[in-house]
C-alpha positions, 0 to 999 in steps of 0.5 A: 235126784234129777228126773232126766239127764239129757245126754247130748253127744257132738263131734265137729257139728255146726254150732247153729245146730248145736244151738238149736239143740240146747235151746229145745232142751233148755225148754224142757230143763226144769229143776228136775233135769240135767243137760250133759253135753259131751264133746267127742274129741272135736277139732280144735276150732268146734271145741272153742265154739263149743266151750263159748256156747255152753259157757252161756248156759248155766244148766249145761254141764260141759264134758271133753274126751278123746274121739271114739265114736258115738257109742263111746260118747253116749256111754261116757254120758251115761257114767256121768248122769245122775238123772233117774232116766237118761234120754240120748241126743244128737247135737244136731237134732232137737226135742219137743219139751212139751212131751216131757210134761206127762212123765212124771207118773212113769215108773217103767224101765223104758218109755217110748216116744214118737219120733219126727224126722224133718227133711227140708219142708217135708217131715214124717212122724215115726210111731209104734204099730200099738196103741199107746199104753203098757207093753212088753218087749215080746209085742214090739221087737219084731218092729226092730225089722223095718225102718222105723221107730225101733232102729234108734236109741233116741227118743226114749227114756231109759231108766238109768239103774236098769241099764246099769243093772243089766250091763246094758251099754253101747258097743264101742266097736260099732261105727254103723248100726250102734242104735239097733244093737242097743235098742235090740239088747234093751228089748231082749232083757225084757223091760217094763215098757210104756208107749207115749204116742207123742213126738219128744224128738226132732231128727233133722235128716243128713243125707251124708251121715252114712257116707261119712261112716263108710269113707272112714272105715268101708271094711269096719262098717261091712263088719258092723253090716253083716253083724246087723243083717244077721241079728235082724234075720235071727229075730225074724226067725224068733217072731215067726216072721215073713220079712226075710226078703225085706231084711236081704234087700236092705242088706243087699243096698247096704254091701252095693253102697259100701263096695262102691264107696270103697271103690270110689275112694280107692280103698286099699282093701277093696278086694278083701271087701268084694271077696266078703261080699261075694261069699254072703251073696252066695250064701243067701240065695238072693232071688231075682223074682224078689227084687226090683229092677234096680235091686237086680241091676246092683245084684248083677253088678256085684256078681260080675264085679263090674266095677265101672257100673258100681262106681258109676251108680254110687257116684250118682247116689253120692251126688244126689245125697249132696243135692238134697242135703244143700237143699235141706239146709 
């Protein structure tokens, strides 16, 4: 049996990024590992480039499927994997191969590493707020409530037989919040856990990723966002946490962006989206004294359905995101 199956998923990713990703894994890909490359229904031009590139690696197994999203692609890879552990990699990111030299003695069902986020010349390392070593899920699940390491499915080794035994797969119906949903399901199944405070994953931040998802289907993203919001509130309650205001603020920012994008791109169901958003604003008592100036602006704009203000602000955000993306390349 192989020790690790690196499951790489790609959909219309630039070839230079894919090569960077595969080259980084090759460094860690000893005889006891495998690389599974999943082309998730990319356009023909990308598919041709991927096939040519993969053919230059003797250790990469190429698979092609109809487009179904990252959740579907990861699930597909999980079923093809033969490794004891699986490790998910997005094709526009990379790994730090040195992290995998110290896992030979791991027997845990979940191994968590640090993740480095690169943003052009800047970078940030995401860690657990715990000392390295063995721990239980109840000790860390509250950390899923803030943006950080436990919001991502990447940067972690999952014991394959444990995932299959507990029917732990990604939700194919989600195009947003799928990582959070998966990690929470894994943690709530109470796996044995080991935390290694060493970077294993390098995440290359791209500012337009979320925008692309919203443009594809804003109503579906809204549904995923509402589901994520409710799950975070429930976890906060179960942990006797004090992060309700933080969770609600994140939700407000998300629904504002979703509605703004639906208006800019003249989505046919934008009025329906607004009705759903307004209902949640009414239900969940957003208090102005818990919000900053920008958030108050967003809240008032939504309550008054000031489409001009919402579109103006969202357009500005999109422009700044594109500027940052160009700067980071």
